LUMPAVEX-273204 format. One line per 5 residues: their letters; for each residue y, x, z of N, C-alpha, C. Coordinates in steps of 0.2 Angstrom, whole numbers. Example, Ala and Ser with C-alpha at 12.3 -4.5 7.8 and 13.67 -1.06 7.14 Angstrom:
REM LUMPAVEX-273204
AS) -28/66/39/-22/62/39/-16/66/39; -11/64/35/-5/68/36/0/64/39 $
***
This chain:
REM LUMPAVEX-273204
XXXXX) 65/-6/55/63/-6/62/60/-13/63; 54/-12/67/51/-18/69/52/-19/76; 54/-25/79/56/-26/86/50/-25/90; 50/-23/96/45/-22/100/43/-29/103; 36/-30/104/34/-36/106/35/-37/113 $
XXXXX) 35/-43/115/36/-44/123/29/-44/126; 29/-43/132/22/-43/135/20/-36/136; 14/-35/140/12/-28/141/4/-28/140; 2/-31/135/-5/-31/134/-8/-23/133; -4/-20/129/-7/-13/127/-5/-8/133 $
XXXXX) 0/-9/137/2/-5/142/-3/-6/148; -5/-12/149/-10/-14/154/-17/-10/152; -19/-10/146/-25/-7/144/-24/1/145; -19/4/144/-18/11/145/-19/13/152; -18/8/157/-19/10/164/-27/9/166 $
XXXXX) -31/7/162/-38/6/164/-42/13/163; -47/13/168/-51/19/168/-55/20/161; -58/15/159/-62/15/153/-58/17/146; -52/15/146/-48/17/140/-46/25/141; -45/27/147/-44/34/148/-50/38/146 $
XXXXX) -56/36/148/-62/39/146/-63/39/139; -62/33/136/-62/33/128/-58/38/125; -52/38/127/-47/43/124/-50/50/124; -53/52/130/-55/59/131/-61/60/127; -65/55/126/-71/55/122/-69/57/115 $
XXXXX) -64/53/112/-62/54/105/-60/62/105; -56/64/109/-54/71/109/-59/76/110; -64/75/114/-69/80/116/-74/80/110; -75/74/106/-80/74/101/-77/75/94; -72/78/94/-68/79/87/-73/83/82 $
XXXXX) -76/88/84/-81/92/80/-87/88/77; -90/84/82/-95/80/80/-93/74/76; -87/71/77/-85/66/72/-84/68/65; -81/74/65/-80/77/58/-87/79/55; -91/81/58/-98/83/56/-101/76/53 $
XXXXX) -100/71/57/-103/64/54/-99/62/48; -93/63/48/-89/61/42/-92/65/36; -93/71/36/-96/75/31/-103/73/29; -106/71/34/-113/68/32/-113/62/28; -108/57/30/-107/51/26/-105/52/19 $
XXXXX) -100/57/18/-97/58/12/-102/62/7; -107/65/9/-112/68/5/-117/63/2; -117/56/4/-121/51/2/-117/47/-4; -119/48/-10/-116/44/-15/-115/37/-14; -110/34/-16/-109/27/-15/-104/24/-20 $
XXXXX) -106/24/-26/-101/21/-31/-102/13/-31; -97/10/-33/-97/2/-33/-104/0/-36; -107/-4/-33/-114/-7/-35/-120/-2/-34; -118/4/-31/-123/9/-29/-122/11/-22; -121/7/-17/-120/9/-10/-126/9/-6 $
XXXXX) -132/7/-9/-138/6/-5/-140/12/0; -139/18/-2/-141/24/2/-137/24/8; -130/24/7/-125/24/12/-126/18/17; -128/12/14/-129/6/18/-135/8/23; -140/10/20/-146/12/25/-144/17/30 $
XXXXX) -140/22/29/-138/26/34/-134/23/39; -130/18/37/-126/15/42/-130/10/46; -135/7/43/-139/2/47/-143/6/52; -145/12/51/-149/16/55/-144/19/61; -138/21/59/-133/23/64/-132/17/69 $
XXXXX) -130/11/67/-129/6/71/-135/4/76; -141/4/73/-146/3/78/-147/9/83; -146/15/81/-146/21/86/-141/20/91; -135/17/90/-130/16/94/-131/11/99; -136/7/98/-138/1/103/-137/-6/100 $
XXXXX) -134/-6/94/-133/-13/91/-139/-15/87; -144/-17/91/-151/-18/89/-151/-24/84; -146/-28/83/-147/-34/78/-143/-32/72; -142/-26/71/-139/-24/65/-143/-26/59; -140/-27/53/-143/-29/47/-139/-28/41 $
XXXXX) -142/-28/35/-139/-28/29/-139/-35/26; -134/-38/24/-134/-45/22/-135/-45/14; -135/-51/11/-138/-52/5/-133/-49/-1; -127/-47/1/-123/-44/-4/-123/-36/-3; -126/-34/3/-126/-27/4/-122/-24/9 $
XXXXX) -118/-28/13/-114/-26/18/-118/-25/24; -116/-20/28/-120/-18/34/-116/-21/40; -119/-26/44/-116/-29/49/-119/-28/56; -115/-27/61/-118/-26/68/-113/-30/73; -116/-35/76/-112/-40/80/-113/-37/87 $
XXXXX) -107/-37/91/-106/-35/98/-104/-41/101; -108/-45/105/-107/-51/108/-101/-51/113; -97/-56/113/-92/-57/118/-95/-61/124; -91/-62/129/-93/-66/135/-90/-73/134; -86/-74/129/-83/-81/129/-85/-84/122 $
XXXXX) -85/-90/121/-86/-94/115/-79/-94/111; -78/-88/108/-72/-88/104/-73/-85/97; -68/-86/92/-69/-83/86/-70/-75/86; -74/-73/81/-75/-65/81/-69/-62/78; -69/-56/79/-64/-51/75/-69/-46/71 $
XXXXX) -67/-46/65/-71/-41/61/-67/-34/61; -71/-29/62/-68/-22/61/-72/-19/56; -69/-17/50/-73/-15/44/-70/-8/41; -74/-6/37/-72/0/33/-77/-1/27; -75/2/21/-79/0/15/-83/6/13 $
XXXXX) -89/5/11/-94/10/10/-93/13/3; -90/10/-2/-90/12/-9/-84/17/-10; -85/21/-15/-80/26/-18/-79/24/-25; -74/27/-28/-72/26/-35/-77/31/-40; -80/35/-37/-84/41/-40/-91/39/-43 $
XXXXX) -92/40/-49/-99/39/-52/-104/43/-48; -110/40/-49/-116/43/-46/-117/50/-47; -115/53/-53/-117/60/-54/-111/65/-51; -106/62/-48/-101/66/-45/-103/72/-40; -101/78/-41/-102/83/-36/-99/82/-30 $
XXXXX) -103/80/-24/-100/79/-18/-99/84/-13; -100/90/-16/-99/96/-12/-93/97/-8; -93/98/-2/-86/99/2/-84/106/3; -78/107/3/-75/114/5/-69/113/9; -68/119/13/-63/119/18/-57/124/16 $
XXXXX) -51/122/17/-46/127/16/-40/125/20; -38/130/24/-32/129/28/-32/122/33; -38/121/35/-39/115/40/-40/109/36; -40/109/30/-41/103/26/-48/103/23; -51/97/23/-58/96/20/-57/93/13 $
XXXXX) -59/96/8/-59/94/1/-66/91/-1; -66/84/-3/-72/81/-6/-70/74/-8; -73/72/-14/-72/65/-16/-74/60/-11; -69/56/-9/-71/50/-4/-70/52/3; -68/59/4/-67/61/11/-62/57/15 $
XXXXX) -57/55/12/-52/51/15/-53/43/14; -54/42/8/-55/35/6/-62/33/4; -67/31/8/-65/29/15/-69/32/20; -70/39/19/-74/43/24/-71/43/31; -65/43/31/-62/43/38/-62/36/41 $
XXXXX) -61/31/37/-62/24/40/-69/23/42; -74/25/38/-81/24/40/-83/27/46; -81/34/47/-83/37/53/-79/34/59; -73/32/58/-70/29/64/-73/22/66; -76/19/61/-80/13/63/-86/14/67 $
XXXXX) -90/19/65/-95/21/69/-93/24/76; -88/28/76/-85/31/83/-83/25/87; -79/20/85/-77/15/89/-83/11/92; -88/9/88/-94/6/90/-98/10/95; -98/16/94/-102/21/99/-98/21/106 $
XXXXX) -91/21/105/-87/22/112/-88/15/116; -88/10/113/-89/3/116/-96/3/120; -101/5/116/-107/5/119/-108/10/124; -106/16/123/-107/21/128/-104/20/135; -98/17/134/-94/15/140/-95/8/143 $
XXXXX) -100/5/140/-101/-2/142/-95/-6/143; -91/-6/138/-85/-10/138/-86/-17/136; -85/-22/140/-87/-29/138/-80/-33/137; -81/-37/132/-75/-41/129/-76/-48/129; -71/-52/129/-71/-59/129/-73/-62/122 $
XXXXX) -70/-59/117/-72/-61/110/-77/-56/107; -81/-58/103/-86/-54/100/-83/-50/94; -86/-44/93/-83/-40/88/-89/-39/83; -87/-40/76/-92/-39/71/-90/-33/67; -94/-28/68/-93/-21/64/-96/-22/57 $
XXXXX) -92/-21/52/-94/-22/45/-93/-16/41; -98/-13/38/-97/-8/32/-98/-12/26; -93/-13/22/-93/-17/17/-94/-14/10; -96/-18/5/-98/-15/-2/-92/-18/-6; -91/-15/-12/-87/-17/-17/-80/-18/-16 $
XXXXX) -77/-13/-12/-69/-14/-11/-66/-10/-17; -69/-5/-20/-65/-2/-25/-66/-5/-32; -61/-4/-36/-62/-6/-44/-66/-12/-45; -71/-11/-49/-75/-16/-52/-79/-20/-47; -79/-17/-41/-82/-21/-35/-79/-27/-33 $
XXXXX) -72/-27/-35/-68/-34/-34/-69/-37/-28; -69/-33/-22/-70/-36/-15/-76/-40/-14; -81/-39/-18/-87/-43/-17/-90/-43/-10; -90/-38/-7/-92/-38/0/-89/-43/5; -82/-42/5/-78/-47/9/-78/-54/7 $
XXXXX) -79/-55/0/-79/-62/-3/-85/-65/0; -91/-61/0/-97/-64/2/-97/-66/10; -94/-61/13/-93/-61/21/-90/-68/23; -84/-69/19/-80/-75/21/-82/-82/18; -86/-81/12/-88/-87/9/-95/-90/10 $
XXXXX) -100/-85/10/-107/-87/11/-111/-84/17; -108/-78/20/-111/-75/25/-112/-79/31; -117/-77/36/-119/-81/41/-113/-82/46; -108/-77/46/-103/-77/51/-96/-80/48; -97/-83/42/-91/-85/38/-86/-90/42 $
XXXXX) -89/-94/45/-85/-99/49/-83/-97/56; -85/-91/58/-84/-89/65/-79/-83/66; -76/-81/60/-71/-76/60/-64/-78/61; -61/-75/66/-54/-77/68/-49/-72/66; -51/-66/65/-46/-61/63/-50/-55/60 $
XXXXX) -47/-51/56/-50/-45/52/-46/-39/52; -49/-33/54/-45/-27/53/-49/-22/49; -46/-19/44/-49/-15/40/-47/-8/41; -51/-3/42/-50/4/43/-50/8/36; -45/10/33/-45/12/26/-40/18/26 $
XXXXX) -42/24/25/-38/29/24/-36/33/30; -31/37/30/-28/41/35/-22/38/38; -19/41/43/-12/40/45/-12/36/52; -7/35/55/-6/31/61/0/27/62; 3/26/56/10/22/56/9/16/52 $
XXXXX) 6/16/46/6/10/42/2/5/44; 4/-1/44/1/-7/45/1/-12/39; -4/-12/35/-4/-16/29/-5/-24/31; 1/-28/30/0/-35/32/2/-39/26; 3/-36/20/4/-40/14/-1/-38/9 $
XXXXX) -4/-42/5/-9/-41/1/-6/-40/-6; -7/-35/-10/-5/-34/-17/-10/-37/-21; -8/-43/-24/-12/-46/-29/-13/-42/-36; -19/-43/-39/-20/-40/-45/-25/-44/-49; -24/-43/-56/-29/-46/-61/-31/-40/-66 $
XXXXX) -37/-40/-67/-39/-34/-72/-43/-37/-77; -42/-35/-83/-46/-37/-89/-49/-32/-93; -54/-34/-97/-57/-30/-102/-57/-34/-108; -53/-31/-114/-52/-34/-120/-57/-31/-125; -61/-34/-128/-66/-31/-133/-65/-35/-140 $
XXXXX) -63/-31/-145/-62/-34/-152/-68/-31/-157; -71/-36/-160/-76/-34/-165/-75/-36/-172; -76/-32/-177/-74/-34/-184/-80/-31/-188; -78/-32/-195/-83/-29/-200/-83/-22/-201; -77/-19/-200/-76/-11/-201/-76/-10/-209 $
XXXXX) -76/-4/-210/-77/-2/-217/-73/5/-219; -72/7/-225/-69/13/-227/-62/12/-227; -58/17/-224/-51/17/-223/-47/15/-230; -50/18/-236/-47/17/-242/-50/11/-246; -56/11/-247/-60/6/-251/-59/-1/-248 $
XXXXX) -59/-1/-241/-59/-8/-237/-52/-9/-234; -47/-6/-237/-40/-7/-234/-39/-15/-234; -37/-18/-229/-35/-25/-229/-40/-28/-224; -45/-25/-222/-50/-28/-217/-47/-28/-210; -47/-33/-207/-44/-33/-200/-46/-27/-196 $
XXXXX) -42/-24/-192/-43/-18/-189/-43/-19/-181; -48/-18/-178/-48/-20/-170/-43/-15/-167; -43/-8/-169/-38/-4/-166/-31/-6/-167; -29/-8/-173/-23/-10/-174/-21/-16/-170; -26/-21/-169/-24/-26/-165/-23/-24/-158 $
XXXXX) -27/-19/-155/-26/-17/-148/-19/-14/-148; -17/-10/-153/-10/-8/-153/-5/-13/-153; -6/-19/-156/-1/-24/-156/-1/-27/-148; -7/-28/-145/-7/-30/-138/-3/-26/-134; -4/-19/-134/-1/-15/-130/7/-15/-131 $
XXXXX) 9/-15/-137/16/-16/-139/19/-22/-136; 16/-28/-136/18/-34/-134/19/-33/-126; 14/-31/-123/14/-30/-116/19/-26/-113; 21/-21/-116/27/-17/-114/34/-20/-114; 34/-26/-117/40/-30/-118/41/-34/-112 $
XXXXX) 36/-35/-107/36/-39/-102/42/-37/-97; 46/-42/-94/51/-40/-89/50/-45/-84; 50/-42/-78/49/-47/-72/56/-50/-70; 55/-56/-68/61/-60/-66/63/-59/-59; 58/-58/-54/59/-57/-47/60/-49/-46 $
XXXXX) 66/-47/-46/67/-39/-46/65/-36/-39; 66/-41/-34/64/-38/-27/57/-37/-26; 53/-40/-30/46/-39/-30/43/-35/-35; 40/-29/-33/38/-24/-38/32/-28/-42; 32/-27/-49/27/-30/-53/26/-24/-58 $
XXXXX) 19/-23/-59/17/-17/-64/11/-19/-68; 11/-16/-74/5/-17/-78/3/-10/-81; -4/-9/-82/-6/-2/-84/-12/-3/-89; -12/0/-95/-17/0/-99/-21/7/-98; -26/6/-94/-29/12/-91/-35/15/-95 $
XXXXX) -37/11/-100/-43/14/-105/-42/11/-111; -43/15/-117/-43/13/-124/-49/16/-127; -54/12/-130/-60/15/-134/-61/12/-140; -64/15/-145/-66/12/-151/-65/17/-157; -69/15/-162/-68/19/-168/-74/25/-168 $
XXXXX) -75/27/-175/-80/33/-176/-77/39/-179; -73/38/-184/-70/43/-188/-63/41/-190; -59/46/-192/-52/45/-194/-52/41/-201; -57/41/-205/-57/38/-211/-61/32/-211; -63/29/-206/-67/23/-205/-63/17/-201 $
XXXXX) -63/11/-204/-60/6/-200/-65/4/-195; -63/4/-189/-67/3/-183/-71/-4/-183; -77/-4/-181/-80/-11/-180/-78/-14/-173; -76/-9/-169/-75/-12/-162/-69/-8/-159; -66/-11/-154/-61/-7/-150/-60/-11/-143 $
XXXXX) -59/-8/-138/-58/-11/-132/-53/-8/-127; -49/-12/-123/-45/-9/-118/-46/-12/-111; -44/-9/-106/-45/-11/-99/-38/-11/-96; -36/-17/-94/-29/-18/-91/-28/-20/-84; -24/-17/-80/-23/-19/-73/-16/-22/-73 $
XXXXX) -15/-28/-70/-9/-31/-69/-8/-32/-61; -2/-31/-59/-1/-31/-51/6/-34/-50; 7/-37/-44/13/-39/-42/13/-41/-35; 19/-39/-31/20/-41/-24/21/-49/-24; 23/-52/-29/24/-59/-30/18/-63/-33 $
XXXXX) 15/-68/-30/10/-71/-33/12/-75/-39; 19/-78/-39/21/-81/-45/23/-77/-51; 25/-70/-49/26/-66/-55/19/-63/-58; 14/-63/-53/8/-61/-56/5/-66/-61; 6/-72/-59/4/-78/-63/7/-78/-70 $
XXXXX) 14/-76/-70/18/-76/-76/16/-70/-80; 15/-64/-77/12/-58/-81/6/-59/-84; 1/-63/-80/-5/-64/-82/-5/-69/-88; -1/-74/-88/0/-78/-94/3/-75/-100; 8/-70/-99/11/-67/-104/6/-62/-107 $
XXXXX) 1/-59/-103/-4/-54/-106/-9/-58/-110; -11/-63/-108/-16/-67/-111/-13/-70/-118; -7/-72/-118/-4/-74/-124/-3/-69/-129; -1/-63/-126/-1/-57/-131/-7/-55/-134; -13/-56/-130/-19/-54/-133/-21/-59/-139 $
XXXXX) -20/-66/-138/-22/-70/-143/-17/-70/-149; -11/-69/-148/-6/-68/-153/-7/-62/-158; -9/-57/-154/-10/-50/-158/-17/-51/-162; -22/-54/-160/-28/-55/-164/-26/-60/-170; -23/-65/-169/-21/-69/-174/-17/-66/-179 $
XXXXX) -12/-62/-177/-8/-58/-182/-12/-53/-186; -16/-50/-183/-20/-45/-186/-25/-48/-191; -28/-54/-189/-32/-57/-194/-28/-60/-200; -22/-63/-198/-18/-66/-204/-16/-61/-209; -14/-54/-206/-12/-49/-211/-17/-46/-215 $
XXXXX) -24/-48/-213/-29/-45/-217/-31/-49/-223; -35/-46/-227/-38/-49/-233/-43/-54/-231; -42/-60/-234/-47/-66/-232/-54/-65/-234; -55/-60/-238/-62/-59/-240/-66/-55/-235; -63/-53/-230/-66/-49/-224/-66/-54/-218 $
XXXXX) -72/-53/-214/-72/-57/-208/-67/-56/-203; -65/-61/-200/-59/-60/-195/-62/-56/-188; -58/-54/-185/-59/-51/-178/-62/-56/-173; -67/-54/-169/-69/-58/-164/-67/-56/-157; -64/-60/-153/-61/-58/-147/-66/-60/-141 $
XXXXX) -66/-55/-136/-70/-56/-130/-65/-54/-124; -62/-59/-121/-57/-57/-115/-60/-59/-109; -62/-53/-105/-66/-54/-99/-61/-52/-93; -61/-57/-88/-58/-55/-82/-63/-51/-77; -61/-45/-76/-66/-40/-72/-63/-40/-65 $
XXXXX) -57/-42/-63/-55/-41/-56/-50/-46/-55; -50/-49/-49/-45/-54/-47/-45/-53/-39; -39/-50/-37/-38/-49/-30/-32/-53/-28; -34/-58/-23/-28/-62/-21/-23/-59/-17; -17/-62/-18/-12/-60/-13/-12/-64/-7 $
XXXXX) -7/-62/-2/-7/-66/4/-3/-62/9; -2/-64/15/2/-61/20/0/-63/27; 0/-58/32/-1/-59/39/6/-58/42; 9/-63/43/17/-63/45/17/-58/51; 23/-55/51/25/-50/57/25/-53/64 $
XXXXX) 25/-60/64/25/-63/70/18/-65/73; 13/-64/69/6/-65/71/4/-60/76; 0/-63/81/-2/-59/87/-5/-52/85; -9/-52/79/-13/-46/77/-8/-41/75; -3/-43/71/2/-38/69/6/-35/75 $
XXXXX) 8/-40/79/12/-38/85/8/-33/89; 2/-34/90/-2/-29/94/-3/-23/90; -4/-23/84/-4/-17/80/2/-13/81; 8/-16/80/14/-13/81/15/-10/88; 13/-13/93/13/-11/100/8/-5/101 $
XXXXX) 2/-5/98/-2/0/99/0/6/95; 3/5/90/6/11/86/11/15/90; 16/11/93/21/14/97/18/17/104; 13/14/106/9/17/112/6/24/111; 5/26/105/2/32/103/7/37/100 $
XXXXX) 13/35/100/19/39/98/21/38/91; 18/33/87/20/32/80/26/26/80; 28/26/74/33/20/72/30/16/67; 29/9/69/25/5/64/29/4/58; 25/4/53/28/3/46/24/-3/42 $
XXXXX) 27/-9/42/23/-14/39/24/-13/31; 18/-14/28/18/-12/21/13/-17/17; 13/-15/10/9/-19/6/4/-15/2; -2/-17/1/-7/-13/-2/-13/-18/-5; -17/-15/-8/-23/-19/-10/-29/-17/-7 $
XXXXX) -32/-20/-2/-38/-18/2/-42/-24/3; -48/-23/7/-52/-28/9/-48/-34/13; -43/-32/16/-39/-37/19/-36/-43/15; -35/-41/8/-33/-46/4/-36/-53/4; -43/-53/5/-47/-59/5/-45/-63/11 $
XXXXX) -46/-61/17/-44/-65/23/-37/-67/23; -32/-63/21/-25/-65/20/-25/-71/16; -28/-71/10/-27/-76/5/-30/-83/8; -34/-82/13/-37/-88/17/-33/-90/23; -28/-87/24/-23/-88/30/-27/-86/37 $
XXXXX) -31/-81/36/-35/-78/42/-31/-72/44; -28/-71/50/-25/-65/52/-29/-59/50; -26/-54/46/-29/-48/44/-24/-43/42; -26/-37/44/-22/-31/42/-27/-25/41; -24/-20/38/-27/-14/36/-23/-8/39 $
XXXXX) -27/-4/43/-23/2/46/-27/9/44; -23/14/45/-27/21/44/-30/23/50; -35/27/49/-39/29/55/-38/36/58; -31/38/57/-29/45/60/-30/50/55; -27/56/57/-27/62/53/-22/61/47 $
XXXXX) -23/65/42/-19/65/36/-23/67/30; -21/64/24/-24/66/18/-20/64/12; -23/66/6/-19/64/0/-24/65/-6; -22/63/-12/-25/64/-19/-32/60/-19; -31/54/-15/-37/49/-16/-38/47/-23 $
XXXXX) -44/45/-24/-47/43/-31/-47/49/-36; -46/55/-34/-46/61/-38/-51/66/-35; -53/71/-39/-58/76/-37/-55/81/-32; -48/81/-32/-44/85/-27/-43/81/-20; -46/76/-19/-45/72/-13/-46/76/-7 $
XXXXX) -42/76/-2/-43/80/4/-41/76/11; -43/78/16/-42/75/23/-41/81/28; -37/80/32/-35/85/38/-37/81/44; -42/82/48/-43/78/54/-39/80/60; -34/84/59/-30/86/65/-26/79/67 $
XXXXX) -27/78/74/-24/72/77/-28/65/75; -34/66/73/-38/60/72/-38/56/78; -39/59/84/-40/55/90/-34/50/91; -28/52/88/-22/47/89/-24/40/85; -27/41/79/-28/35/75/-34/31/79 $
XXXXX) -39/35/82/-44/31/85/-41/28/92; -37/31/95/-34/28/101/-30/22/99; -26/22/94/-23/16/91/-27/10/90; -33/12/86/-37/7/84/-41/3/90; -43/8/94/-46/5/100/-41/0/104 $
XXXXX) -35/2/105/-30/-2/109/-29/-8/105; -29/-8/99/-27/-14/95/-33/-19/95; -39/-16/95/-45/-21/95/-46/-24/102; -46/-20/107/-47/-22/114/-41/-27/116; -35/-25/113/-29/-30/115/-30/-37/112 $
XXXXX) -34/-37/106/-35/-43/103/-41/-47/106; -46/-44/108/-52/-47/110/-52/-48/118; -48/-44/121/-47/-44/128/-53/-42/132; -52/-38/137/-57/-35/142/-59/-41/147; -66/-41/149/-68/-46/154/-66/-43/161 $
***
């Protein structure tokens, strides 16, 4: 249980005419919002291939009246809604990319009120919520003290390695003007992600001379070395039992035939922990396991054969961090959740909010309403029933933070 915050920020907002009008707009526009979500999800947006979806968002932002909307150098779509006071901005974001490759069939189907489509929940519902919230503020001419920067970001998934928010906070034109960050990611109305799950991802490639399995027996074998790496990794034991720590070998490749010593082999590995110190320890353990395994395989081989060559590539590095439950942003999110009938659940995940959290900028990730499951699979589904509750919560949170004029 999270204690209720003192004060009446959200309760005061609930009594205003424009908030009541906004809530009615969300409910009355349910069919149109879903239609727009389907439109978004039919535009392919794999990591590093988000350009068509970005152009769609740029056009939509401009149509909504956000005339200074632009696509930045990294590919993020940004639209600034000015505030009346000289105060830090709050970023309200959702990510453009999906985990699915360009050739994925994006056909949608309906079954028992559910919409089935790749990316329909992650982050189709967050993206359509982003547009709907911007549209509502514009239509109702709601003025705020702090400015709001709407951001459709690139590179949140997988190999994207948070490249969109990295650029936003490091090199983007608003980098030094951001005071808080909200990411709309996935469904639901209760979870508030205020802790960042750190991760490091590696691709290990081993190259050797190869040969015939019988005639060249004794040649260092890259697949055997990979086996040594995996075996060593499975012996890792976390010290901090209260903090979940995991590793996963997600892909193994190499070899050409059963009777050939491979010339190459590779694995991709995902390391994660709730504890930054445990993640560092796991990372060091893994890198040591890699080097030891290659040395062992080379030492076991016949010296007349060339040794294996190692390429250890860091492909992902997501920082950990936390926005404490006592921070105003988290308190407002909890208050807004209760106001729409939910029970706030502070949790940990890996999202765009990892980056600002690591910089000690107040940041959270929340769901955009409705329900869904099977994300990152071809069976992904979303049920928009009750979506307006998530939109109500998001609007209360945003306006509670930026304050009405």
